[in-house]
Rosetta silent file (secondary structure, phi, psi, omega in degrees, C-alpha in Angstrom):
SEQUENCE: MSQLELFSNDEGSQNESRGSQVSLALPDYQIRKSKRAKHVSIKISVEGEVEVVVPPGFDCTELPKLLEKRREWISKTRDRLLNTAEATADWTVEKPNTILLRWQSESLDDLNQPSAQPDKSIESWSVSYRPKAGNQTICTPALGSSLTIRGDIEQASTCQAVLRKWLAHRAHRELAPWLRQLGFELDLPCRRISVRGQKTRWASCSSQKDISLNYKLLFLPRPLVHYVLIHELCHTVHMNHSDQFWALVAEKLPDYKRWVCELKTGWRYVPRWVETK
SCORE:     score description
SCORE:     0.000 S_00000001
   1 L     0.000  136.610  175.188 -163.751  206.642   28.177 S_00000001
   2 E  -105.008  141.695 -173.006 -165.118  209.892   29.567 S_00000001
   3 E  -136.677  147.506  175.489 -166.004  210.107   33.249 S_00000001
   4 E  -105.724  109.567 -170.775 -167.714  212.499   35.618 S_00000001
   5 E   -79.043  150.862  175.425 -165.623  212.573   38.778 S_00000001
   6 L   -72.941  -35.088 -169.907 -166.887  212.829   42.348 S_00000001
   7 L  -119.286   -0.694  173.257 -164.042  215.056   43.485 S_00000001
   8 L  -164.569  174.454  178.905 -162.780  216.783   40.332 S_00000001
   9 L  -102.800   12.817  178.969 -163.560  217.199   36.644 S_00000001
  10 L   -69.659  156.040 -179.651 -160.397  215.483   35.427 S_00000001
  11 L  -103.717  162.302  177.267 -160.749  212.578   33.031 S_00000001
  12 L  -178.151  176.246  175.255 -159.186  209.132   33.226 S_00000001
  13 L  -107.965 -169.503 -172.741 -159.442  205.386   32.733 S_00000001
  14 L  -110.434    9.998  179.732 -159.743  202.641   35.304 S_00000001
  15 E   -79.975  115.303 -173.884 -156.317  201.018   35.169 S_00000001
  16 E  -119.303  150.303  170.345 -154.898  201.390   38.646 S_00000001
  17 E  -143.423  150.055 -173.716 -151.671  200.439   40.376 S_00000001
  18 E   -78.908  131.301  174.956 -150.630  200.996   43.943 S_00000001
  19 L   -91.342 -176.544  179.801 -148.169  203.770   44.746 S_00000001
  20 L  -124.190  169.836 -178.462 -145.956  204.038   47.776 S_00000001
  21 L   -70.445  128.615 -175.778 -145.536  206.566   50.519 S_00000001
  22 L   -75.779  -50.071  179.547 -143.626  209.595   49.245 S_00000001
  23 L  -159.508  176.710  179.497 -142.435  210.956   52.549 S_00000001
  24 L   -63.088  -23.384 -176.530 -143.535  211.283   56.144 S_00000001
  25 L   -88.187  -11.256 -177.396 -145.417  214.456   55.162 S_00000001
  26 L  -117.312  145.474  178.231 -147.404  212.820   52.342 S_00000001
  27 L   -77.715  169.416  170.638 -150.017  210.039   52.479 S_00000001
  28 L   -60.677  156.228  179.612 -149.925  206.865   50.414 S_00000001
  29 E  -143.799  159.005  174.651 -151.255  207.369   46.916 S_00000001
  30 E  -107.578  147.837  176.355 -152.527  205.381   43.961 S_00000001
  31 E  -107.729  130.194  175.868 -151.360  205.830   40.383 S_00000001
  32 E  -122.207  117.516  178.978 -153.914  205.619   37.571 S_00000001
  33 E   -85.229  128.667 -175.603 -152.605  205.573   33.999 S_00000001
  34 L  -126.051  127.648  177.338 -155.004  207.265   31.590 S_00000001
  35 L   -68.030  -23.468 -176.609 -154.904  207.246   27.819 S_00000001
  36 L   -93.073  -12.241 -177.872 -156.924  210.476   27.831 S_00000001
  37 L   -71.763  136.949  177.141 -154.766  212.350   30.342 S_00000001
  38 L  -105.293  -13.765  179.814 -152.585  215.106   28.903 S_00000001
  39 L  -154.175  170.307  178.435 -150.896  216.004   32.183 S_00000001
  40 L   -76.141  133.774  176.387 -150.507  214.754   35.749 S_00000001
  41 E  -134.560  154.354 -176.760 -153.489  215.463   37.991 S_00000001
  42 E  -118.818  131.083  176.665 -154.223  214.742   41.653 S_00000001
  43 E  -119.729  139.698  178.092 -157.583  213.616   43.041 S_00000001
  44 E  -126.069  124.128 -177.691 -158.428  213.391   46.736 S_00000001
  45 L   -81.826  169.546 -179.086 -161.491  211.469   47.897 S_00000001
  46 L   -63.615  -21.536  177.605 -163.758  212.412   50.773 S_00000001
  47 L   -93.643    9.615  175.502 -161.987  209.772   52.860 S_00000001
  48 L    85.588    7.496  179.063 -158.597  211.366   52.194 S_00000001
  49 L   -76.221  135.356 -176.526 -157.400  208.846   49.615 S_00000001
  50 E  -105.816  128.351  177.612 -154.986  210.344   47.088 S_00000001
  51 E  -123.925  133.434  179.382 -155.018  209.280   43.441 S_00000001
  52 E  -113.579  120.616  179.705 -152.530  210.527   40.845 S_00000001
  53 E   -97.991  127.453 -177.234 -153.570  210.336   37.193 S_00000001
  54 E  -125.465  148.568  177.539 -150.715  210.193   34.684 S_00000001
  55 L   -76.732  164.355  178.484 -150.644  210.166   30.853 S_00000001
  56 L   -58.385  139.717  176.609 -149.201  207.236   28.868 S_00000001
  57 L    81.469   -0.585 -179.146 -145.434  207.035   28.897 S_00000001
  58 L   -69.802  138.065  178.259 -145.022  209.280   31.927 S_00000001
  59 L   -80.106  103.808 -174.598 -141.968  208.478   34.040 S_00000001
  60 H   -69.366  -11.826  175.402 -143.496  207.696   37.440 S_00000001
  61 H   -69.121  -13.582  178.255 -140.144  208.103   39.154 S_00000001
  62 H   -83.048  -12.278 -174.504 -140.793  211.841   38.735 S_00000001
  63 H   -62.212  -44.593  179.961 -143.913  211.699   40.909 S_00000001
  64 H   -53.389  -41.104 -179.940 -142.260  212.094   44.342 S_00000001
  65 H   -67.288  -41.885  179.493 -140.720  215.387   43.228 S_00000001
  66 H   -66.081  -41.793 -179.107 -144.011  216.616   41.729 S_00000001
  67 H   -68.374  -33.155  177.972 -146.022  215.619   44.785 S_00000001
  68 H   -62.414  -35.036  178.209 -143.555  217.297   47.105 S_00000001
  69 H   -68.045  -28.234 -179.328 -144.270  220.570   45.285 S_00000001
  70 L  -100.699   12.832 -174.086 -147.990  220.065   45.925 S_00000001
  71 H   -55.335  -46.730 -177.921 -147.509  218.831   49.497 S_00000001
  72 H   -64.077  -42.126  178.828 -149.126  221.849   51.145 S_00000001
  73 H   -64.056  -43.369  179.648 -152.135  221.741   48.818 S_00000001
  74 H   -61.232  -45.270 -178.801 -152.601  218.002   49.356 S_00000001
  75 H   -62.600  -47.233 -178.849 -152.410  218.397   53.132 S_00000001
  76 H   -65.777  -40.276 -179.295 -154.866  221.295   53.269 S_00000001
  77 H   -66.706  -43.209  177.923 -157.305  219.636   50.853 S_00000001
  78 H   -61.534  -45.424 -179.469 -157.280  216.328   52.768 S_00000001
  79 H   -61.578  -42.749 -179.514 -157.825  218.136   56.072 S_00000001
  80 H   -63.579  -45.354 -179.217 -160.699  220.159   54.630 S_00000001
  81 H   -65.401  -42.890 -179.159 -162.425  217.104   53.151 S_00000001
  82 H   -67.694  -40.300  178.505 -161.973  215.000   56.278 S_00000001
  83 H   -66.159  -40.961  177.947 -163.172  217.775   58.583 S_00000001
  84 H   -65.386  -40.747 -179.480 -166.201  218.420   56.399 S_00000001
  85 H   -62.462  -40.427 -179.173 -166.972  214.713   56.239 S_00000001
  86 H   -64.532  -27.042  179.866 -166.899  214.362   60.012 S_00000001
  87 L   -88.554   -3.530 -178.944 -169.494  217.121   60.277 S_00000001
  88 L   -79.638  141.413 -179.711 -171.754  215.454   57.712 S_00000001
  89 L   -57.344  138.897  175.755 -174.896  213.739   58.957 S_00000001
  90 L    66.433   14.441 -176.965 -174.580  209.943   59.430 S_00000001
  91 L   -65.391  -31.926 -176.266 -170.852  210.036   58.683 S_00000001
  92 L   -92.034   -4.442 -177.846 -169.983  207.783   61.616 S_00000001
  93 L   -73.871  130.298  177.537 -172.834  205.301   61.080 S_00000001
  94 L  -102.763  -33.680  177.872 -171.686  201.845   59.969 S_00000001
  95 L  -124.865   97.525 -173.525 -175.030  200.012   60.046 S_00000001
  96 L   -69.975  144.807  171.214 -177.805  202.444   59.118 S_00000001
  97 L   -95.564  -17.841  178.734 -181.282  202.214   60.575 S_00000001
  98 E  -140.389  138.526  175.840 -182.590  204.622   57.948 S_00000001
  99 E  -120.739  124.088 -179.118 -181.581  205.232   54.330 S_00000001
 100 E  -107.969  119.560  179.294 -182.596  208.503   52.673 S_00000001
 101 E  -110.024  119.106 -172.454 -182.659  208.598   48.873 S_00000001
 102 L  -100.602    8.477 -170.468 -183.025  212.108   47.426 S_00000001
 103 L   -64.267  -15.349  176.795 -183.070  211.336   43.703 S_00000001
 104 L  -103.005   -1.843 -176.466 -186.723  212.438   43.405 S_00000001
 105 L   -92.991  137.344  177.584 -186.339  215.564   45.554 S_00000001
 106 L   -86.167   -7.461 -172.556 -185.875  219.009   44.042 S_00000001
 107 L   -84.645  137.060  173.629 -184.487  220.385   47.308 S_00000001
 108 L  -113.563   35.821 -177.930 -180.825  221.175   47.888 S_00000001
 109 L   -59.902  153.204  175.877 -181.351  222.067   51.560 S_00000001
 110 L   -62.353  127.562 -177.418 -178.445  221.991   53.988 S_00000001
 111 L   -63.666  -28.199 -175.209 -178.233  218.473   55.398 S_00000001
 112 L   -92.294    1.618  179.322 -177.359  219.744   58.850 S_00000001
 113 L  -110.032  124.333  179.842 -180.257  222.172   59.086 S_00000001
 114 L   -62.948  138.215 -179.462 -183.692  220.812   60.086 S_00000001
 115 L   -85.736  143.516 -179.851 -186.348  221.477   57.478 S_00000001
 116 L   -64.917  -36.861  178.494 -189.513  223.342   58.420 S_00000001
 117 L  -129.085  131.582  179.160 -191.574  220.850   56.431 S_00000001
 118 L   -59.337  138.831  178.159 -190.566  217.250   55.691 S_00000001
 119 L   -86.185  105.426 -175.323 -189.778  216.617   52.031 S_00000001
 120 L   -71.989  -12.114  178.927 -192.175  213.828   51.073 S_00000001
 121 L   -82.933   -8.705  175.782 -190.298  213.223   47.823 S_00000001
 122 L   -81.757  123.113  177.360 -187.299  211.886   49.778 S_00000001
 123 E   -73.510  126.606  177.105 -187.471  208.097   50.019 S_00000001
 124 E  -116.072  112.040 -179.710 -186.993  206.986   53.606 S_00000001
 125 E  -106.012  125.515  175.184 -186.175  203.298   54.005 S_00000001
 126 E   -86.950  142.691 -178.058 -186.070  201.754   57.461 S_00000001
 127 E  -122.108  126.526  175.210 -183.505  199.007   57.992 S_00000001
 128 E  -118.615  154.339 -175.100 -183.831  196.203   60.551 S_00000001
 129 E  -123.109  127.180 -178.074 -181.281  193.505   61.351 S_00000001
 130 E  -127.442  117.716  178.649 -182.140  189.873   62.156 S_00000001
 131 E   -66.794  142.743  178.472 -179.473  187.331   63.093 S_00000001
 132 L  -151.660  132.821 -179.164 -179.671  184.041   61.222 S_00000001
 133 L   -67.059  149.421  179.214 -177.347  181.049   61.237 S_00000001
 134 L   124.352  174.265 -176.017 -175.573  180.203   58.022 S_00000001
 135 L   -92.243   -9.359 -174.282 -173.039  181.640   55.611 S_00000001
 136 L  -102.940  134.568  173.856 -175.430  183.819   53.625 S_00000001
 137 L  -118.525  127.291 -175.115 -176.486  187.364   54.490 S_00000001
 138 E  -128.452  157.568  176.291 -179.322  188.831   52.450 S_00000001
 139 E  -115.869  121.715 -177.265 -181.267  192.083   52.165 S_00000001
 140 E  -117.471  117.770  175.616 -185.021  191.741   51.689 S_00000001
 141 E   -80.849  153.246  179.707 -187.232  194.726   50.787 S_00000001
 142 E  -140.762  168.563  177.012 -190.854  194.799   51.934 S_00000001
 143 L   -60.165  148.596 -179.229 -193.932  196.969   51.553 S_00000001
 144 L    89.083   17.187  178.053 -193.772  200.213   53.460 S_00000001
 145 L    55.595   55.059  177.690 -190.215  201.063   52.383 S_00000001
 146 E  -128.192  147.539  177.684 -188.497  198.728   54.798 S_00000001
 147 E  -123.096  140.776  176.188 -185.433  196.537   54.428 S_00000001
 148 E  -122.590  124.620  175.757 -184.509  193.508   56.515 S_00000001
 149 E   -98.358  121.870  178.698 -180.948  192.226   56.739 S_00000001
 150 E  -121.333  134.525  178.812 -180.778  188.538   57.749 S_00000001
 151 E   136.199 -138.066 -179.863 -177.614  186.595   58.395 S_00000001
 152 L   -81.885   79.904 -174.462 -174.289  187.575   59.951 S_00000001
 153 L   -81.547   -5.977  178.790 -175.425  190.996   61.117 S_00000001
 154 L   -73.549  -25.424 -179.585 -172.529  191.414   63.567 S_00000001
 155 L   -89.400  109.420 -178.429 -170.177  192.174   60.691 S_00000001
 156 H   -60.186  -39.506 -177.462 -170.781  195.758   59.568 S_00000001
 157 H   -63.422  -34.884  178.717 -168.903  195.194   56.294 S_00000001
 158 H   -68.088  -43.429  178.248 -171.206  192.284   55.405 S_00000001
 159 H   -63.425  -41.431  178.901 -174.319  194.375   56.065 S_00000001
 160 H   -62.824  -39.920 -177.950 -172.891  197.242   54.021 S_00000001
 161 H   -63.237  -43.796 -178.923 -172.145  194.916   51.112 S_00000001
 162 H   -72.009  -30.670  175.892 -175.714  193.598   50.848 S_00000001
 163 H   -68.664  -36.271  176.992 -177.112  197.116   51.166 S_00000001
 164 H   -65.841  -36.407  176.555 -174.882  198.245   48.303 S_00000001
 165 H   -63.440  -40.088  177.738 -176.236  195.387   46.180 S_00000001
 166 H   -64.693  -41.311  177.875 -179.746  196.584   46.936 S_00000001
 167 H   -60.501  -42.472  179.697 -178.748  200.138   45.981 S_00000001
 168 H   -62.304  -42.931  178.966 -177.331  198.919   42.662 S_00000001
 169 H   -62.920  -45.387 -178.062 -180.554  197.039   41.895 S_00000001
 170 H   -67.707  -39.178  179.410 -182.714  200.031   42.777 S_00000001
 171 H   -62.745  -41.550  179.048 -180.518  202.454   40.826 S_00000001
 172 H   -65.295  -39.371 -179.747 -180.777  200.322   37.700 S_00000001
 173 H   -65.754  -39.191 -173.589 -184.533  200.082   38.124 S_00000001
 174 H   -95.236  -40.660 -171.754 -185.040  203.833   38.614 S_00000001
 175 H   -87.915  -33.853 -179.099 -182.193  205.603   36.811 S_00000001
 176 H   -60.516  -47.324  177.199 -181.745  203.470   33.682 S_00000001
 177 H   -61.951  -37.428  178.068 -185.280  204.207   32.348 S_00000001
 178 H   -61.417  -45.354  179.167 -184.802  207.897   33.148 S_00000001
 179 H   -63.032  -42.846  177.862 -181.541  207.934   31.191 S_00000001
 180 H   -59.330  -44.618 -178.530 -183.202  206.135   28.247 S_00000001
 181 H   -65.289  -42.987  177.676 -186.055  208.654   28.208 S_00000001
 182 H   -61.600  -41.658  178.999 -183.679  211.625   28.353 S_00000001
 183 H   -60.292  -39.358  178.034 -181.646  210.157   25.503 S_00000001
 184 H   -67.182  -46.243 -176.957 -184.814  209.886   23.410 S_00000001
 185 H   -66.034  -36.091 -176.134 -185.983  213.419   24.264 S_00000001
 186 H   -93.568   -1.349 -176.016 -182.568  215.010   23.616 S_00000001
 187 L    58.446   43.651  177.638 -181.776  212.853   20.562 S_00000001
 188 L  -131.999   68.708 -176.317 -178.681  211.540   22.332 S_00000001
 189 L   -70.019  145.133  173.535 -179.206  207.772   22.509 S_00000001
 190 L  -110.293  174.330 -179.522 -176.805  205.564   24.405 S_00000001
 191 L   -98.205  -99.516 -178.846 -176.215  201.856   24.002 S_00000001
 192 L   -85.963  149.762  175.120 -175.839  199.753   27.145 S_00000001
 193 E  -122.867  127.491  176.783 -176.526  201.071   30.655 S_00000001
 194 E  -126.981  164.084  179.202 -174.834  199.564   33.710 S_00000001
 195 E  -129.976  130.528  178.939 -174.747  200.465   37.393 S_00000001
 196 E  -139.133 -176.494  178.302 -171.720  200.183   39.658 S_00000001
 197 L  -117.259   59.625 -176.783 -170.314  201.710   42.827 S_00000001
 198 L   -56.553  143.480 -176.511 -167.406  203.713   41.422 S_00000001
 199 L   -78.787  -37.018 -171.820 -165.147  205.233   44.056 S_00000001
 200 L  -126.294   13.485  179.025 -164.244  208.516   42.363 S_00000001
 201 E  -143.501  146.601  178.829 -166.791  209.115   39.603 S_00000001
 202 E   -79.276  -30.864 -177.531 -170.518  209.673   39.330 S_00000001
 203 E  -169.475  168.978  176.531 -170.757  208.118   35.882 S_00000001
 204 E  -152.843  157.954  179.515 -168.792  207.345   32.745 S_00000001
 205 E  -134.002  130.241 -179.264 -169.376  206.905   29.017 S_00000001
 206 L   -89.998  169.050  178.922 -167.343  204.682   26.695 S_00000001
 207 L   -67.209  -15.792  175.970 -166.504  205.294   23.057 S_00000001
 208 L   -89.537    7.855 -179.652 -169.138  202.636   22.231 S_00000001
 209 L    69.042   27.273  171.870 -171.773  204.863   23.893 S_00000001
 210 L   -89.240  130.697 -178.273 -172.121  202.549   26.893 S_00000001
 211 E  -112.808  132.104  176.777 -172.937  204.516   30.050 S_00000001
 212 E  -112.508  123.754 -179.502 -172.116  203.358   33.564 S_00000001
 213 E  -104.269  148.633  176.513 -173.955  205.052   36.423 S_00000001
 214 E   -91.012  129.659 -179.590 -172.938  205.146   40.073 S_00000001
 215 H   -64.769  -14.072  176.372 -175.645  203.908   42.452 S_00000001
 216 H   -66.649  -15.642  176.338 -174.620  206.740   44.788 S_00000001
 217 H   -58.422  -26.137  179.108 -176.587  209.016   42.460 S_00000001
 218 H   -60.256  -24.644 -177.948 -179.693  207.845   44.345 S_00000001
 219 H   -84.269  -15.005 -176.948 -178.536  209.952   47.300 S_00000001
 220 L   -83.729  150.933  171.943 -178.263  213.176   45.271 S_00000001
 221 L   -61.038  152.628 -173.433 -181.118  215.666   44.782 S_00000001
 222 H   -54.762  -42.449 -179.824 -182.891  215.277   41.462 S_00000001
 223 H   -59.116  -34.110  179.804 -181.402  218.375   39.734 S_00000001
 224 H   -73.044  -40.057  177.264 -177.885  217.022   40.260 S_00000001
 225 H   -63.600  -42.710  178.974 -178.799  213.567   38.962 S_00000001
 226 H   -57.283  -44.077  178.328 -180.474  215.205   35.963 S_00000001
 227 H   -62.998  -44.766 -178.934 -177.276  217.112   35.194 S_00000001
 228 H   -59.964  -43.285 -179.401 -175.117  213.977   35.485 S_00000001
 229 H   -63.654  -43.677  178.662 -177.354  212.064   33.076 S_00000001
 230 H   -66.223  -40.670  177.847 -177.287  214.872   30.510 S_00000001
 231 H   -55.004  -48.786 -177.898 -173.522  215.255   30.945 S_00000001
 232 H   -69.480  -36.859  177.607 -172.973  211.581   30.107 S_00000001
 233 H   -63.199  -35.492  176.987 -175.403  211.618   27.178 S_00000001
 234 H   -66.651  -25.628  176.996 -173.432  214.519   25.699 S_00000001
 235 L   -71.592  -14.075  174.630 -170.340  212.312   25.898 S_00000001
 236 L   -69.415  -15.017  177.323 -171.971  210.005   23.339 S_00000001
 237 L  -104.704  -45.487 -178.601 -171.142  212.777   20.858 S_00000001
 238 L  -121.846  113.393 -178.906 -167.944  214.287   22.309 S_00000001
 239 L   -87.927   50.354 -179.127 -165.610  211.969   24.257 S_00000001
 240 L  -165.401 -175.790  175.345 -163.845  214.847   25.976 S_00000001
 241 L  -115.503   48.213 -179.527 -164.493  218.113   27.809 S_00000001
 242 L   -76.168  173.521  175.668 -163.786  220.327   24.818 S_00000001
 243 H   -59.662  -36.023  179.492 -165.535  223.595   24.007 S_00000001
 244 H   -65.447  -38.184  177.971 -167.774  221.636   21.636 S_00000001
 245 H   -62.231  -50.361 -177.122 -168.782  219.300   24.446 S_00000001
 246 H   -67.059  -28.544  175.692 -169.717  222.133   26.806 S_00000001
 247 H   -66.468  -38.237  177.567 -171.595  223.889   24.000 S_00000001
 248 H   -68.263  -41.116  176.770 -173.698  220.758   23.570 S_00000001
 249 H   -60.032  -43.906  179.988 -174.308  220.557   27.329 S_00000001
 250 H   -63.826  -34.073  177.901 -175.391  224.219   27.307 S_00000001
 251 H   -66.282  -41.091 -176.669 -177.753  223.509   24.417 S_00000001
 252 H   -84.576  -26.710 -178.343 -179.408  220.638   26.285 S_00000001
 253 L  -144.727   86.116 -172.510 -179.258  222.224   29.760 S_00000001
 254 L   -55.590  -33.048 -178.212 -178.793  226.035   29.617 S_00000001
 255 L   -97.120   29.214 -174.165 -178.254  226.468   33.379 S_00000001
 256 H   -59.572  -29.426 -175.922 -175.732  223.619   33.619 S_00000001
 257 H   -61.821  -33.675  177.321 -173.031  225.789   35.260 S_00000001
 258 H   -61.265  -42.413 -175.262 -175.081  226.012   38.440 S_00000001
 259 H   -76.766  -29.092  172.498 -175.222  222.230   38.689 S_00000001
 260 H   -58.831  -44.934 -179.780 -171.526  221.847   37.909 S_00000001
 261 H   -65.343  -45.910 -178.808 -170.850  224.017   40.965 S_00000001
 262 H   -64.388  -35.211 -176.020 -173.367  222.193   43.167 S_00000001
 263 H   -69.137  -20.681 -179.326 -172.036  218.791   42.172 S_00000001
 264 L   -60.090  -27.585  177.529 -168.571  219.627   43.498 S_00000001
 265 L  -114.389   22.233 -179.586 -169.907  218.985   47.018 S_00000001
 266 H   -62.698  -25.674 -178.822 -172.435  216.344   45.991 S_00000001
 267 H   -62.048  -18.245 -177.278 -170.542  213.688   47.942 S_00000001
 268 H   -67.596  -17.250  177.903 -171.847  215.221   51.175 S_00000001
 269 H   -80.881  -14.765 -173.387 -175.188  213.547   50.519 S_00000001
 270 L   -93.140  118.733  179.663 -173.600  210.075   50.457 S_00000001
 271 L   -62.485  152.949 -176.670 -173.351  208.318   53.860 S_00000001
 272 H   -62.826  -35.412 -176.183 -169.971  206.945   54.858 S_00000001
 273 H   -62.295  -23.843  178.190 -171.168  203.334   55.078 S_00000001
 274 H   -71.343  -33.006 -178.206 -171.791  203.434   51.329 S_00000001
 275 H   -79.866  -28.944 -172.817 -168.141  204.356   50.703 S_00000001
 276 L   -70.135  132.090  176.918 -166.614  201.837   53.107 S_00000001
 277 L  -142.922    0.000    0.000 -165.304  198.620   51.558 S_00000001
């Protein structure tokens, strides 16, 4: 499986196992064994979570020594990501009153700078919360781009969970047809399309040409989503990041390098409540 990562361009699979704390100077980490990995790589999420990707047959008892060599880099990278995240709009919000979806917007404006003119292509959904007795909490959309959460609204995690379900439904409704159309136009058809809430990747493509999209793509500006979709469609031909793969990407999207660079900080568009589980 080929994947487009949120925090790096390394590849991997989804088989995970929990690591342990290396030393007082290093955070806990997760180990992910990848059939496609050729070397050990380290990924750090926007919330400071550390994931170590290892190739098949790698002796994991060697990891503490390897991580100790990268201790300074890990510490500085975690601090930078956490500090940047804290300065991101809505980072501390647990139960949003407004949800902004940028997938139709061409603008890559700074989130922390007020815009001179409102971008009408940004979907703005208002969220209201209504307590209701019972064990079920539901999210109901209504005309006028409004959402109502009914049920156990005191639990932020419960509200976040139903909002994520709504995001997954909306992403499948909006992004799957777009991906199908792009596949037809570029002569790069895929097979099945699914939507999930992957923690460290924007999308992935299997060797059977099944593509899985992250519903967090709804928060990204349209040019970045467009790049991600083309990137995954190119993986239906090349299941790697070889020179041939990038040549195909360049053929389908000549200015792709700009979007590769922009996507490295794409996570800043995603509110923290979406990440929390």
